[in-house]
N, C-alpha and C positions, 0 to 999 in steps of 0.2 A: 696533424688531423688539416682542415685547410681552412683558408684563413676564410669571412664574410665578408659582404663585399658594405662598400658604406652606403648602396641604396638598401638591403638589405636593414641595415643595422636602424637604419632610421626610420625605413617604412616599421620597425621593433617598436622606437622609443615612441612614434608618432601611433600604433595600431595602442599601448598601453595606455597612452594621456587618455585613449578615448573610451579609454573604461574595458577592455576585449580581455577576454580568458586569454592565460597561458600558453590554452593545447589549440583556441578558435589565433592568435596571435604566429605561436607555430605552423601551423596546419594553411595558415593564406601566407604566408611570406619565406616558410620551406626552411623554414631548420629548430635541430630538440626546442622541449617547452625549456627541457636543462638548460639553453642560454637564453632562450624567452623569459626563464627566470633569471639570472644574471645579469640583464636589463632593467624590471623590474626594483631589484634589488639596488642597484644601482641610482634607478631614481627615485627611491625612498630616501637613500640619503643625499639627494640631493635637491630633498621637499617635492621633488615635484609632483609628485600624486595625492590621492586626497585618499585619508583610508575609509572615508565615511563615516557609520554609525550616529549617535545622537551624541551632536554639542557640549565641549563639555562646560559644568558653570564657575568652574573657576575658570581664569586666565591664565596664559603665558604668567605672565608676571608675581599670579600670585603663588603661584611655580616653582617661579624661581626665585622667589620669596619666604617659599616656605620648604625651600631645600639647601637656601643658607641658612635658616633656626634649626636648622634638626644638623645640618656638617656641623655648626660652628657648638653645637652642643647647650642652644638658649633652650628649647624643647624637648621635651622627650618622649610628648605622646599627643594624640590628635585633640584630647580635651585643651590642652594647652596649645599647640595651636593657632585651633580655634577664639580662643581667647584672643590670641595675639593677629590676625587674620578681622576681628574684630573691630582690634584700636585701628589699624592701620588700614585698612579701606572701610572700613565703618559698615559691614554685613560680614555678617557669621551661615555659608553654609551648612545644612543641616551634617549630623551628624558621620552619618553614613557615606554622604558626600566630600566629606576636608578626605583627600589621604591618609594612608596609618607612616607610622616611621617605613615599619617595615612592605611597605608598597611605593617608596622613595628610594628608603635608602639602596633598592637593582637595582635603579637607574641612574644612580651619583654615579660620578664619572673620577676617582679616586685616583691614578696612578696621572 
């Protein structure tokens, strides 16, 4: 496998940040789509690529608080979490907007 020049790598990152698709970046820079996908993944780990979509109704602070409640075993379901949010933050998102224990559990880093 040949090494990819720094110029091509930097061009790929720049195009990815400008929200170009993997195939367009690959064609424009002259590398494979797999290589571009690896670059996109590394940007996501750095937190530099906006995923887009609808903004979350709960803040990252609330998500961290909910994780802490669940991992410490203080709250076991969405109703208990919703009550805790109301006490802690003075607001309560609708039940369907409150992440369940099952939705948060896969994202927990227990290792």
